[in-house]
MMTF fields as JSON, N, C-alpha, C and O atoms, coordinates in Angstrom:
{
  "mmtfVersion": "1.0.0",
  "mmtfProducer": "UNKNOWN",
  "numBonds": 499,
  "numAtoms": 500,
  "numGroups": 125,
  "numChains": 1,
  "numModels": 1,
  "chainsPerModel": [1],
  "groupsPerChain": [125],
  "chainIdList": ["A"],
  "bondAtomList": [4, 2, 8, 6, 12, 10, 16, 14, 20, 18, 24, 22, 28, 26, 32, 30, 36, 34, 40, 38, 44, 42, 48, 46, 52, 50, 56, 54, 60, 58, 64, 62, 68, 66, 72, 70, 76, 74, 80, 78, 84, 82, 88, 86, 92, 90, 96, 94, 100, 98, 104, 102, 108, 106, 112, 110, 116, 114, 120, 118, 124, 122, 128, 126, 132, 130, 136, 134, 140, 138, 144, 142, 148, 146, 152, 150, 156, 154, 160, 158, 164, 162, 168, 166, 172, 170, 176, 174, 180, 178, 184, 182, 188, 186, 192, 190, 196, 194, 200, 198, 204, 202, 208, 206, 212, 210, 216, 214, 220, 218, 224, 222, 228, 226, 232, 230, 236, 234, 240, 238, 244, 242, 248, 246, 252, 250, 256, 254, 260, 258, 264, 262, 268, 266, 272, 270, 276, 274, 280, 278, 284, 282, 288, 286, 292, 290, 296, 294, 300, 298, 304, 302, 308, 306, 312, 310, 316, 314, 320, 318, 324, 322, 328, 326, 332, 330, 336, 334, 340, 338, 344, 342, 348, 346, 352, 350, 356, 354, 360, 358, 364, 362, 368, 366, 372, 370, 376, 374, 380, 378, 384, 382, 388, 386, 392, 390, 396, 394, 400, 398, 404, 402, 408, 406, 412, 410, 416, 414, 420, 418, 424, 422, 428, 426, 432, 430, 436, 434, 440, 438, 444, 442, 448, 446, 452, 450, 456, 454, 460, 458, 464, 462, 468, 466, 472, 470, 476, 474, 480, 478, 484, 482, 488, 486, 492, 490, 496, 494],
  "bondOrderList": [1, 1, 1, 1, 1, 1, 1, 1, 1, 1, 1, 1, 1, 1, 1, 1, 1, 1, 1, 1, 1, 1, 1, 1, 1, 1, 1, 1, 1, 1, 1, 1, 1, 1, 1, 1, 1, 1, 1, 1, 1, 1, 1, 1, 1, 1, 1, 1, 1, 1, 1, 1, 1, 1, 1, 1, 1, 1, 1, 1, 1, 1, 1, 1, 1, 1, 1, 1, 1, 1, 1, 1, 1, 1, 1, 1, 1, 1, 1, 1, 1, 1, 1, 1, 1, 1, 1, 1, 1, 1, 1, 1, 1, 1, 1, 1, 1, 1, 1, 1, 1, 1, 1, 1, 1, 1, 1, 1, 1, 1, 1, 1, 1, 1, 1, 1, 1, 1, 1, 1, 1, 1, 1, 1],
  "groupList": [{"groupName": "MET", "atomNameList": ["N", "CA", "C", "O"], "elementList": ["N", "C", "C", "O"], "formalChargeList": [0, 0, 0, 0], "bondAtomList": [1, 0, 2, 1, 3, 2], "bondOrderList": [1, 1, 2], "singleLetterCode": "M", "chemCompType": "L-PEPTIDE LINKING"}, {"groupName": "PHE", "atomNameList": ["N", "CA", "C", "O"], "elementList": ["N", "C", "C", "O"], "formalChargeList": [0, 0, 0, 0], "bondAtomList": [1, 0, 2, 1, 3, 2], "bondOrderList": [1, 1, 2], "singleLetterCode": "F", "chemCompType": "L-PEPTIDE LINKING"}, {"groupName": "ILE", "atomNameList": ["N", "CA", "C", "O"], "elementList": ["N", "C", "C", "O"], "formalChargeList": [0, 0, 0, 0], "bondAtomList": [1, 0, 2, 1, 3, 2], "bondOrderList": [1, 1, 2], "singleLetterCode": "I", "chemCompType": "L-PEPTIDE LINKING"}, {"groupName": "ALA", "atomNameList": ["N", "CA", "C", "O"], "elementList": ["N", "C", "C", "O"], "formalChargeList": [0, 0, 0, 0], "bondAtomList": [1, 0, 2, 1, 3, 2], "bondOrderList": [1, 1, 2], "singleLetterCode": "A", "chemCompType": "L-PEPTIDE LINKING"}, {"groupName": "THR", "atomNameList": ["N", "CA", "C", "O"], "elementList": ["N", "C", "C", "O"], "formalChargeList": [0, 0, 0, 0], "bondAtomList": [1, 0, 2, 1, 3, 2], "bondOrderList": [1, 1, 2], "singleLetterCode": "T", "chemCompType": "L-PEPTIDE LINKING"}, {"groupName": "LEU", "atomNameList": ["N", "CA", "C", "O"], "elementList": ["N", "C", "C", "O"], "formalChargeList": [0, 0, 0, 0], "bondAtomList": [1, 0, 2, 1, 3, 2], "bondOrderList": [1, 1, 2], "singleLetterCode": "L", "chemCompType": "L-PEPTIDE LINKING"}, {"groupName": "CYS", "atomNameList": ["N", "CA", "C", "O"], "elementList": ["N", "C", "C", "O"], "formalChargeList": [0, 0, 0, 0], "bondAtomList": [1, 0, 2, 1, 3, 2], "bondOrderList": [1, 1, 2], "singleLetterCode": "C", "chemCompType": "L-PEPTIDE LINKING"}, {"groupName": "GLY", "atomNameList": ["N", "CA", "C", "O"], "elementList": ["N", "C", "C", "O"], "formalChargeList": [0, 0, 0, 0], "bondAtomList": [1, 0, 2, 1, 3, 2], "bondOrderList": [1, 1, 2], "singleLetterCode": "G", "chemCompType": "PEPTIDE LINKING"}, {"groupName": "SER", "atomNameList": ["N", "CA", "C", "O"], "elementList": ["N", "C", "C", "O"], "formalChargeList": [0, 0, 0, 0], "bondAtomList": [1, 0, 2, 1, 3, 2], "bondOrderList": [1, 1, 2], "singleLetterCode": "S", "chemCompType": "L-PEPTIDE LINKING"}, {"groupName": "ARG", "atomNameList": ["N", "CA", "C", "O"], "elementList": ["N", "C", "C", "O"], "formalChargeList": [0, 0, 0, 0], "bondAtomList": [1, 0, 2, 1, 3, 2], "bondOrderList": [1, 1, 2], "singleLetterCode": "R", "chemCompType": "L-PEPTIDE LINKING"}, {"groupName": "ASP", "atomNameList": ["N", "CA", "C", "O"], "elementList": ["N", "C", "C", "O"], "formalChargeList": [0, 0, 0, 0], "bondAtomList": [1, 0, 2, 1, 3, 2], "bondOrderList": [1, 1, 2], "singleLetterCode": "D", "chemCompType": "L-PEPTIDE LINKING"}, {"groupName": "PRO", "atomNameList": ["N", "CA", "C", "O"], "elementList": ["N", "C", "C", "O"], "formalChargeList": [0, 0, 0, 0], "bondAtomList": [1, 0, 2, 1, 3, 2], "bondOrderList": [1, 1, 2], "singleLetterCode": "P", "chemCompType": "L-PEPTIDE LINKING"}, {"groupName": "VAL", "atomNameList": ["N", "CA", "C", "O"], "elementList": ["N", "C", "C", "O"], "formalChargeList": [0, 0, 0, 0], "bondAtomList": [1, 0, 2, 1, 3, 2], "bondOrderList": [1, 1, 2], "singleLetterCode": "V", "chemCompType": "L-PEPTIDE LINKING"}, {"groupName": "LYS", "atomNameList": ["N", "CA", "C", "O"], "elementList": ["N", "C", "C", "O"], "formalChargeList": [0, 0, 0, 0], "bondAtomList": [1, 0, 2, 1, 3, 2], "bondOrderList": [1, 1, 2], "singleLetterCode": "K", "chemCompType": "L-PEPTIDE LINKING"}, {"groupName": "ASN", "atomNameList": ["N", "CA", "C", "O"], "elementList": ["N", "C", "C", "O"], "formalChargeList": [0, 0, 0, 0], "bondAtomList": [1, 0, 2, 1, 3, 2], "bondOrderList": [1, 1, 2], "singleLetterCode": "N", "chemCompType": "L-PEPTIDE LINKING"}, {"groupName": "GLN", "atomNameList": ["N", "CA", "C", "O"], "elementList": ["N", "C", "C", "O"], "formalChargeList": [0, 0, 0, 0], "bondAtomList": [1, 0, 2, 1, 3, 2], "bondOrderList": [1, 1, 2], "singleLetterCode": "Q", "chemCompType": "L-PEPTIDE LINKING"}, {"groupName": "GLU", "atomNameList": ["N", "CA", "C", "O"], "elementList": ["N", "C", "C", "O"], "formalChargeList": [0, 0, 0, 0], "bondAtomList": [1, 0, 2, 1, 3, 2], "bondOrderList": [1, 1, 2], "singleLetterCode": "E", "chemCompType": "L-PEPTIDE LINKING"}, {"groupName": "TYR", "atomNameList": ["N", "CA", "C", "O"], "elementList": ["N", "C", "C", "O"], "formalChargeList": [0, 0, 0, 0], "bondAtomList": [1, 0, 2, 1, 3, 2], "bondOrderList": [1, 1, 2], "singleLetterCode": "Y", "chemCompType": "L-PEPTIDE LINKING"}, {"groupName": "HIS", "atomNameList": ["N", "CA", "C", "O"], "elementList": ["N", "C", "C", "O"], "formalChargeList": [0, 0, 0, 0], "bondAtomList": [1, 0, 2, 1, 3, 2], "bondOrderList": [1, 1, 2], "singleLetterCode": "H", "chemCompType": "L-PEPTIDE LINKING"}, {"groupName": "TRP", "atomNameList": ["N", "CA", "C", "O"], "elementList": ["N", "C", "C", "O"], "formalChargeList": [0, 0, 0, 0], "bondAtomList": [1, 0, 2, 1, 3, 2], "bondOrderList": [1, 1, 2], "singleLetterCode": "W", "chemCompType": "L-PEPTIDE LINKING"}],
  "groupTypeList": [0, 1, 2, 3, 3, 4, 5, 6, 7, 6, 4, 7, 4, 8, 8, 7, 8, 8, 7, 8, 8, 8, 8, 8, 7, 9, 8, 3, 7, 10, 11, 11, 3, 3, 12, 13, 5, 3, 14, 5, 10, 7, 2, 3, 10, 11, 8, 8, 3, 15, 12, 3, 16, 17, 15, 15, 3, 5, 4, 4, 5, 10, 8, 7, 6, 7, 7, 4, 10, 10, 3, 14, 3, 3, 5, 12, 18, 3, 4, 9, 10, 5, 10, 3, 13, 10, 7, 12, 18, 10, 8, 16, 5, 4, 2, 3, 15, 3, 12, 3, 15, 4, 3, 3, 0, 7, 3, 12, 13, 10, 6, 13, 16, 5, 1, 3, 3, 19, 3, 4, 5, 9, 10, 11, 7],
  "groupIdList": [1, 2, 3, 4, 5, 6, 7, 8, 9, 10, 11, 12, 13, 14, 15, 16, 17, 18, 19, 20, 21, 22, 23, 24, 25, 26, 27, 28, 29, 30, 31, 32, 33, 34, 35, 36, 37, 38, 39, 40, 41, 42, 43, 44, 45, 46, 47, 48, 49, 50, 51, 52, 53, 54, 55, 56, 57, 58, 59, 60, 61, 62, 63, 64, 65, 66, 67, 68, 69, 70, 71, 72, 73, 74, 75, 76, 77, 78, 79, 80, 81, 82, 83, 84, 85, 86, 87, 88, 89, 90, 91, 92, 93, 94, 95, 96, 97, 98, 99, 100, 101, 102, 103, 104, 105, 106, 107, 108, 109, 110, 111, 112, 113, 114, 115, 116, 117, 118, 119, 120, 121, 122, 123, 124, 125],
  "secStructList": [7, 2, 2, 2, 2, 2, 2, 2, 6, 7, 7, 7, 7, 7, 7, 7, 7, 7, 1, 6, 6, 6, 6, 6, 6, 7, 7, 6, 6, 1, 7, 7, 2, 2, 2, 2, 2, 2, 2, 2, 6, 6, 7, 1, 1, 7, 7, 2, 2, 2, 2, 2, 2, 2, 2, 2, 2, 2, 2, 2, 2, 2, 2, 2, 2, 7, 7, 7, 2, 2, 2, 2, 2, 2, 2, 2, 2, 2, 2, 2, 2, 2, 2, 2, 2, 6, 6, 7, 7, 7, 7, 2, 2, 2, 2, 2, 2, 2, 2, 2, 2, 2, 2, 2, 6, 7, 7, 7, 1, 7, 2, 2, 2, 2, 2, 2, 2, 2, 2, 2, 2, 2, 7, 7, 7],
  "xCoordList": [222.443, 221.125, 220.921, 219.79, 222.042, 221.767, 221.614, 220.886, 222.307, 222.116, 220.757, 220.226, 220.181, 218.822, 217.821, 216.79, 218.2, 217.198, 217.546, 216.574, 218.511, 218.807, 218.14, 217.441, 218.284, 217.564, 216.077, 215.369, 215.638, 214.291, 213.641, 212.445, 214.511, 214.061, 213.306, 212.707, 213.362, 212.609, 213.331, 213.044, 214.239, 214.822, 214.005, 213.321, 214.036, 213.281, 214.288, 215.246, 213.911, 214.792, 214.107, 214.827, 212.86, 212.264, 211.683, 211.468, 211.451, 210.798, 209.56, 209.271, 208.92, 207.68, 206.541, 205.511, 206.57, 205.587, 204.339, 204.343, 203.176, 201.89, 201.36, 200.424, 202.042, 201.528, 201.338, 202.166, 200.307, 200.013, 200.966, 200.83, 201.87, 202.863, 204.126, 205.206, 204.063, 205.294, 205.968, 207.027, 205.366, 205.922, 207.245, 207.851, 207.58, 208.871, 210.124, 210.444, 210.773, 211.848, 211.515, 212.452, 210.393, 209.992, 209.636, 209.011, 210.006, 209.703, 208.289, 207.804, 207.632, 206.323, 205.888, 204.731, 206.904, 206.663, 207.063, 206.935, 207.55, 207.901, 206.823, 205.994, 206.591, 205.389, 205.534, 206.635, 204.408, 204.462, 205.176, 205.245, 205.712, 206.303, 205.608, 206.216, 204.334, 203.521, 203.476, 203.571, 203.329, 203.454, 204.77, 204.86, 205.847, 207.191, 207.286, 207.837, 206.818, 206.955, 206.104, 206.563, 204.967, 204.285, 205.066, 205.164, 205.605, 206.348, 207.571, 207.949, 208.093, 209.415, 208.897, 209.65, 207.534, 206.946, 206.471, 205.884, 206.736, 206.495, 205.046, 204.559, 204.436, 203.139, 203.458, 203.753, 203.386, 203.638, 202.643, 203.026, 201.435, 200.364, 199.427, 198.408, 199.762, 198.995, 197.677, 197.538, 196.624, 195.293, 195.222, 196.164, 194.277, 194.091, 193.931, 194.274, 193.336, 193.144, 194.585, 194.92, 195.456, 196.738, 197.586, 198.208, 197.535, 198.346, 197.865, 198.656, 196.519, 196.041, 196.558, 196.691, 196.857, 197.502, 198.922, 199.286, 199.709, 201.096, 200.932, 201.525, 200.19, 200.002, 199.452, 199.848, 198.72, 198.241, 199.543, 199.79, 200.234, 201.442, 202.504, 203.195, 202.574, 203.557, 203.023, 203.795, 201.662, 201.043, 201.3, 201.673, 201.098, 201.252, 202.729, 202.994, 203.609, 205.058, 205.375, 205.987, 204.894, 205.082, 204.515, 205.237, 203.379, 202.83, 203.326, 203.441, 203.682, 204.291, 205.733, 206.062, 206.671, 207.984, 208.563, 209.75, 207.777, 208.32, 208.816, 208.612, 209.549, 209.922, 208.924, 207.835, 209.267, 208.369, 208.123, 208.824, 207.011, 206.824, 208.018, 208.28, 208.703, 209.839, 211.014, 211.668, 211.284, 212.299, 211.976, 212.837, 210.603, 210.225, 210.138, 210.36, 209.849, 209.815, 211.225, 211.425, 212.207, 213.609, 214.16, 214.992, 213.552, 213.851, 213.285, 213.889, 212.069, 211.541, 212.187, 212.251, 212.705, 213.384, 214.723, 215.128, 215.416, 216.714, 216.702, 217.61, 215.496, 215.329, 214.98, 215.306, 214.332, 213.997, 215.352, 215.656, 216.197, 217.505, 218.32, 218.999, 218.211, 218.92, 218.488, 219.284, 217.222, 216.484, 216.668, 216.769, 216.714, 217.049, 218.379, 218.569, 219.375, 220.788, 220.882, 221.737, 219.905, 219.926, 218.98, 218.745, 218.413, 217.429, 216.053, 215.293, 215.561, 214.243, 213.648, 214.249, 212.613, 211.952, 210.558, 209.571, 210.472, 209.137, 208.981, 209.961, 207.72, 207.559, 207.599, 207.528, 207.732, 207.771, 206.721, 206.878, 205.514, 204.131, 204.137, 203.47, 204.781, 204.873, 205.626, 205.166, 206.938, 207.736, 207.145, 207.235, 206.586, 206.048, 204.894, 204.874, 203.915, 202.931, 203.243, 202.607, 204.335, 204.726, 205.447, 205.095, 206.278, 206.924, 205.944, 206.006, 205.032, 203.954, 203.171, 202.889, 202.787, 202.078, 202.746, 202.171, 204.086, 204.89, 204.985, 204.897, 205.14, 205.378, 203.902, 203.887, 202.835, 201.56, 201.441, 200.722, 202.15, 202.102, 202.756, 202.562, 203.521, 204.008, 205.21, 205.547, 205.858, 206.976, 208.252, 209.17, 208.357, 209.634, 209.404, 208.306, 210.512, 210.392, 211.359, 211.615, 211.943, 212.867, 212.786, 213.209, 212.247, 211.833, 213.17, 213.127, 214.376, 215.596, 215.752, 216.198, 215.38, 215.545, 214.568, 214.911, 213.236, 212.158, 212.794, 212.843, 213.233, 213.598, 214.691, 214.725, 215.699, 216.886, 216.455, 216.902, 215.573, 214.859, 214.202, 214.332, 213.44, 212.746, 213.612, 213.34, 214.824, 215.737, 216.4, 216.733, 216.654, 217.388, 216.496, 216.957, 215.117, 214.452, 213.963, 213.538, 214.072, 213.833, 214.939, 214.811, 216.046, 217.35, 217.074, 216.75, 217.242, 216.904, 218.15, 218.062, 219.347, 220.55, 220.538, 221.494],
  "yCoordList": [62.255, 62.138, 63.125, 63.57, 63.56, 64.619, 65.98, 66.843, 66.16, 67.434, 67.661, 68.769, 66.642, 66.649, 66.847, 67.514, 66.26, 66.384, 67.72, 68.253, 68.33, 69.749, 70.673, 71.545, 70.58, 71.528, 71.471, 72.472, 70.3, 70.035, 70.459, 70.74, 70.496, 70.75, 69.634, 69.853, 68.406, 67.329, 66.388, 65.201, 66.71, 65.771, 65.389, 66.205, 64.138, 63.674, 62.782, 62.215, 62.746, 62.031, 60.83, 59.961, 60.746, 59.64, 58.62, 59.023, 57.371, 56.491, 55.808, 55.863, 55.202, 54.687, 55.577, 55.263, 56.591, 57.503, 56.991, 56.007, 57.713, 57.234, 58.582, 59.232, 58.913, 59.955, 61.312, 62.212, 61.437, 62.784, 63.186, 64.311, 62.395, 62.635, 63.059, 62.741, 63.728, 64.162, 65.35, 65.791, 65.857, 67.118, 66.987, 67.947, 65.764, 65.614, 66.164, 65.809, 67.024, 67.587, 68.821, 69.403, 69.285, 70.394, 71.575, 71.359, 72.816, 73.914, 74.444, 74.218, 75.177, 75.58, 76.393, 76.413, 76.995, 77.661, 76.932, 77.439, 75.73, 74.807, 74.273, 73.786, 74.237, 73.65, 72.075, 71.535, 71.422, 69.928, 69.523, 70.227, 68.308, 67.855, 67.648, 67.729, 67.377, 67.429, 68.706, 68.731, 69.842, 71.193, 71.467, 72.038, 70.969, 71.153, 70.41, 70.966, 69.283, 68.566, 69.27, 69.316, 69.8, 70.495, 71.775, 72.128, 72.439, 73.698, 73.265, 74.007, 72.109, 71.727, 71.328, 71.316, 70.959, 70.789, 72.033, 71.99, 73.26, 74.525, 75.01, 76.007, 74.328, 74.874, 75.803, 75.334, 76.977, 78.006, 77.93, 77.907, 77.891, 77.989, 76.823, 77.034, 75.518, 74.362, 74.573, 75.283, 73.912, 73.95, 72.848, 72.056, 72.678, 71.476, 70.115, 69.105, 70.117, 68.884, 68.467, 67.282, 69.493, 69.284, 68.568, 67.525, 69.257, 68.877, 67.479, 66.631, 67.239, 65.886, 64.724, 63.579, 65.149, 64.144, 63.732, 62.556, 64.791, 64.464, 63.747, 62.684, 64.251, 63.683, 62.098, 61.265, 61.812, 60.477, 59.532, 58.447, 60.127, 59.298, 59.177, 58.168, 60.217, 60.177, 59.175, 58.427, 59.235, 58.364, 56.835, 55.984, 56.576, 55.284, 54.849, 53.792, 55.736, 55.419, 55.004, 53.97, 55.93, 55.747, 54.438, 53.728, 54.039, 52.734, 51.662, 50.616, 51.754, 50.589, 50.226, 49.041, 51.287, 50.94, 51.813, 52.116, 52.318, 53.055, 54.423, 54.919, 55.064, 56.399, 57.444, 57.118, 58.751, 59.879, 60.469, 60.231, 61.299, 62.145, 62.929, 63.028, 63.473, 64.268, 63.424, 63.863, 62.291, 61.338, 60.839, 60.725, 60.514, 59.865, 60.986, 60.741, 62.143, 63.348, 63.561, 63.799, 63.421, 63.669, 62.542, 62.758, 61.378, 60.35, 60.52, 60.195, 61.059, 61.479, 62.491, 62.425, 63.49, 64.674, 64.194, 64.527, 63.305, 62.92, 61.944, 61.865, 61.273, 60.541, 61.306, 60.872, 62.418, 63.288, 63.93, 64.052, 64.351, 64.812, 63.899, 64.271, 62.589, 61.652, 61.395, 61.232, 61.387, 61.075, 62.3, 62.192, 63.465, 64.726, 64.728, 65.132, 64.266, 64.169, 63.164, 63.258, 62.232, 61.166, 61.602, 60.794, 62.844, 63.409, 63.033, 63.305, 62.31, 62.035, 63.174, 63.51, 63.662, 64.794, 64.446, 64.959, 63.56, 63.12, 64.183, 64.822, 64.426, 65.397, 64.568, 63.34, 65.443, 64.917, 63.861, 62.729, 64.483, 63.55, 62.398, 61.444, 62.286, 61.084, 60.055, 58.929, 60.489, 59.578, 59.049, 57.862, 59.9, 59.534, 58.49, 57.434, 58.819, 57.908, 56.476, 55.475, 56.501, 55.359, 54.507, 53.348, 55.01, 54.247, 53.766, 52.655, 54.753, 54.341, 53.195, 52.313, 53.099, 51.968, 50.688, 49.757, 50.661, 49.463, 49.271, 48.109, 50.176, 50.173, 49.603, 48.807, 50.006, 49.502, 47.948, 47.35, 47.388, 45.953, 45.178, 43.971, 45.886, 45.408, 44.471, 43.81, 44.392, 43.433, 44.04, 43.287, 45.3, 46.0, 46.751, 47.258, 46.854, 47.62, 48.718, 49.313, 49.051, 50.138, 50.853, 50.344, 52.004, 52.792, 53.014, 53.072, 53.145, 53.44, 52.414, 52.798, 51.191, 50.134, 50.466, 50.399, 50.851, 51.108, 52.368, 52.347, 53.37, 54.543, 54.369, 54.947, 53.558, 53.109, 52.405, 52.724, 51.431, 50.725, 51.625, 51.458, 52.66, 53.538, 54.29, 54.367, 54.923, 55.724, 54.887, 55.348, 53.557, 52.701, 52.323, 52.219, 52.081, 51.832, 52.942, 52.749, 54.099, 55.345, 55.761, 56.571, 55.272, 55.694, 55.345, 54.218, 56.503, 56.214, 55.606, 55.35, 55.374, 54.812, 53.333, 52.721],
  "zCoordList": [122.008, 122.668, 123.688, 123.884, 124.444, 125.49, 124.832, 125.322, 123.719, 123.12, 122.578, 122.657, 122.03, 121.554, 122.787, 122.698, 123.827, 124.974, 125.543, 126.079, 125.577, 125.991, 125.158, 125.674, 123.788, 122.794, 122.911, 122.796, 123.138, 123.283, 124.569, 124.641, 125.62, 126.803, 127.548, 128.601, 126.942, 127.289, 128.096, 127.943, 128.949, 129.982, 131.04, 131.658, 131.299, 132.597, 133.303, 132.777, 134.597, 135.576, 136.295, 136.786, 136.374, 136.955, 135.853, 134.71, 136.205, 135.166, 135.813, 137.009, 134.905, 135.42, 135.288, 135.883, 134.629, 134.395, 133.782, 133.042, 134.115, 133.408, 132.73, 133.197, 131.617, 130.844, 131.548, 131.408, 132.257, 132.89, 134.049, 134.531, 134.504, 135.521, 134.841, 135.337, 133.783, 133.078, 133.72, 133.275, 134.748, 135.296, 136.138, 136.614, 136.246, 137.14, 136.411, 135.277, 137.129, 136.542, 135.808, 135.26, 135.716, 135.008, 135.915, 136.954, 135.569, 136.383, 136.005, 134.897, 136.991, 136.868, 135.487, 135.066, 134.916, 133.733, 132.487, 131.373, 132.694, 131.487, 130.937, 131.706, 129.582, 128.87, 128.952, 129.05, 128.907, 128.857, 127.602, 126.595, 127.749, 126.468, 125.24, 124.173, 125.293, 124.182, 123.496, 122.269, 124.22, 123.665, 122.953, 121.866, 123.726, 123.163, 121.833, 120.883, 121.726, 120.484, 119.43, 118.289, 119.67, 118.688, 118.296, 117.12, 119.305, 118.965, 117.969, 117.062, 118.208, 117.285, 115.993, 115.019, 115.887, 114.535, 113.881, 112.8, 114.579, 113.922, 114.301, 113.769, 115.163, 115.682, 116.92, 118.02, 116.692, 117.806, 118.9, 120.07, 118.598, 119.616, 119.29, 118.632, 119.76, 119.454, 120.069, 121.065, 119.436, 119.953, 120.908, 120.912, 121.695, 122.568, 122.012, 122.625, 120.694, 120.02, 119.466, 119.486, 118.958, 118.61, 119.685, 119.487, 120.851, 121.975, 122.348, 122.763, 122.192, 122.61, 121.762, 122.193, 120.43, 119.616, 120.024, 120.058, 120.335, 120.909, 122.229, 122.411, 123.119, 124.381, 124.255, 125.071, 123.417, 123.236, 122.887, 123.415, 121.983, 121.501, 122.682, 122.824, 123.466, 124.516, 125.688, 126.287, 125.947, 126.981, 126.504, 127.312, 125.277, 124.607, 124.967, 125.54, 124.586, 124.772, 126.137, 126.401, 127.085, 128.554, 128.988, 129.688, 128.684, 129.087, 128.502, 129.14, 127.246, 126.348, 126.719, 126.766, 127.005, 127.352, 128.255, 128.135, 129.27, 130.382, 129.996, 128.889, 131.077, 130.901, 131.261, 131.732, 131.048, 131.26, 129.882, 128.899, 129.907, 128.793, 128.206, 127.007, 129.24, 128.818, 128.263, 127.317, 128.792, 128.29, 126.928, 126.056, 126.74, 125.38, 124.406, 123.22, 124.773, 124.003, 123.329, 122.138, 124.377, 123.983, 122.918, 122.037, 123.179, 122.161, 120.767, 119.744, 120.812, 119.534, 118.785, 117.558, 119.485, 118.958, 118.351, 117.237, 119.283, 118.818, 117.435, 116.608, 117.427, 116.273, 114.995, 113.89, 115.157, 114.026, 113.731, 112.545, 114.66, 114.184, 113.361, 112.404, 113.815, 113.112, 111.585, 110.66, 111.493, 110.195, 109.34, 108.118, 109.956, 109.03, 108.456, 107.309, 109.253, 108.837, 107.566, 106.685, 107.618, 106.486, 105.355, 104.456, 105.337, 104.418, 104.513, 103.583, 105.751, 105.985, 106.939, 107.959, 106.609, 107.207, 107.678, 107.15, 108.688, 109.409, 110.389, 110.773, 110.848, 111.94, 113.274, 113.299, 114.48, 115.811, 115.988, 116.444, 115.506, 115.774, 114.945, 115.343, 113.824, 112.87, 113.6, 113.791, 114.065, 114.794, 116.109, 116.421, 116.807, 118.157, 117.915, 118.548, 116.963, 116.7, 116.173, 116.502, 115.284, 114.692, 115.845, 116.06, 116.44, 117.612, 118.755, 119.281, 119.068, 120.063, 119.58, 120.391, 118.364, 117.826, 118.127, 118.691, 117.702, 118.106, 119.598, 119.993, 120.44, 121.778, 122.348, 123.288, 121.798, 122.378, 122.395, 123.196, 121.515, 121.417, 122.557, 122.702, 123.348, 124.584, 124.476, 125.459, 123.335, 123.171, 123.74, 124.065, 123.873, 124.184, 125.417, 125.647, 126.316, 127.589, 127.567, 128.614, 126.412, 126.299, 124.951, 123.913, 125.019, 123.655, 122.892, 121.663, 123.556, 122.834, 121.582, 120.501, 121.803, 120.779, 119.535, 118.354, 120.029, 118.998, 118.148, 116.919, 118.873, 118.08, 117.251, 116.165, 117.665, 116.777, 115.546, 114.445, 115.718, 114.624, 113.675, 112.462, 114.219, 113.375, 112.398, 111.2, 113.046, 112.314, 111.372, 110.28, 111.721, 110.664, 109.575, 108.438, 109.84, 108.755, 107.814, 106.675, 108.416, 107.551, 106.816, 105.898, 107.14, 106.293, 104.849, 104.474, 103.992, 102.612, 101.842, 100.641, 102.582, 101.987, 101.946, 101.469]
}
């Protein structure tokens, strides 16, 4: 998980974020987590509409199960890496939106469990 967070550059140190306060732990020139996820999906210069899609998923994750944009983006990226090792190639956005949809139900207060469930369910084996 640490490796994925480091590669993504999506590490966060505080909790209880509400979407837009994802700047904790981020330097002034560091792009927002939503932009990083778009970049990881191969979108070099995402439009504001594209960034908004990623941001909406991160905001839902933040409010549904806590954490920061950066921390939840790191979980998204780590899950994508796990899925890719199993031959599943979902985008960062697909994973973020799917887990955010479940998080929005409010039944879980730790996204790690939701991401683990997603990776397990997506395993083709």
